[in-house]
C-alpha positions in Angstrom: 0.0 75.5 -5.0 2.5 75.9 -8.0 2.8 73.4 -10.7 6.2 72.1 -11.3 6.7 70.9 -14.7 8.4 67.4 -15.0 11.9 66.9 -16.2 12.0 65.5 -19.7 14.5 63.1 -20.6 16.2 65.5 -22.9 16.6 68.0 -19.8 18.4 65.1 -17.7 20.6 64.5 -20.1 21.6 67.9 -20.7 21.7 68.5 -17.0 24.0 65.8 -16.5 26.4 66.7 -19.4 26.5 70.4 -18.4 27.5 69.5 -14.8 30.2 67.2 -15.6 28.5 63.8 -14.6 28.7 60.5 -16.3 25.5 58.2 -16.0 27.3 56.3 -13.5 28.6 59.0 -11.4 25.2 60.2 -11.5 23.7 57.3 -10.7 25.9 56.9 -7.7 25.4 60.5 -6.3 21.7 59.7 -6.4 21.8 56.1 -4.9 20.5 54.2 -8.1 22.0 52.0 -10.5 23.3 53.1 -13.5 21.0 51.6 -16.0 18.1 53.4 -14.1 19.8 56.9 -15.3 20.1 55.3 -18.8 16.4 54.3 -18.8 15.3 57.8 -17.7 17.6 59.5 -20.4 16.2 57.4 -22.9 12.6 57.7 -21.9 12.1 54.2 -21.1 11.3 54.9 -17.4 9.5 57.6 -16.1 11.6 60.4 -14.3 10.7 61.0 -10.4 8.7 64.0 -10.0 11.1 65.0 -7.3 14.7 64.4 -9.3 15.1 68.2 -9.6 15.0 68.9 -6.1 17.9 66.2 -5.8 19.8 67.6 -9.0 19.6 70.9 -7.5 21.1 69.7 -3.9 24.0 68.2 -6.1 24.7 71.7 -8.1 25.1 73.3 -4.7 27.6 70.5 -3.9 29.7 71.3 -6.9 29.2 68.8 -10.0 30.8 65.6 -11.2 34.3 64.4 -11.4 34.9 66.1 -14.4 34.4 69.6 -13.2 36.2 68.7 -10.0 39.0 67.8 -11.9 38.6 71.3 -13.8 38.6 73.0 -10.4 41.7 71.3 -9.5 43.8 72.5 -12.6 42.5 76.1 -12.3 43.8 76.0 -8.6 47.2 74.7 -9.6 47.6 77.3 -12.4 46.3 80.3 -10.1 48.7 79.2 -7.0 51.3 77.5 -9.2 
């Protein structure tokens, strides 16, 4: 069996920002409350070992509102 290293609080924060999610947007996408994401990022609460799987799924869907807005602007420029 392969060992999958646990995600650190810093890893989570970097992932969230890179993918254009606010804490509240990520919380909503994961079905948790915003304070949970905040606690994960501050290291107050342990990050679930399976969270990386949920984040991979979100990446496949396409990023947060910030990225969706960027994609729409790009489409308008290309089609405009």
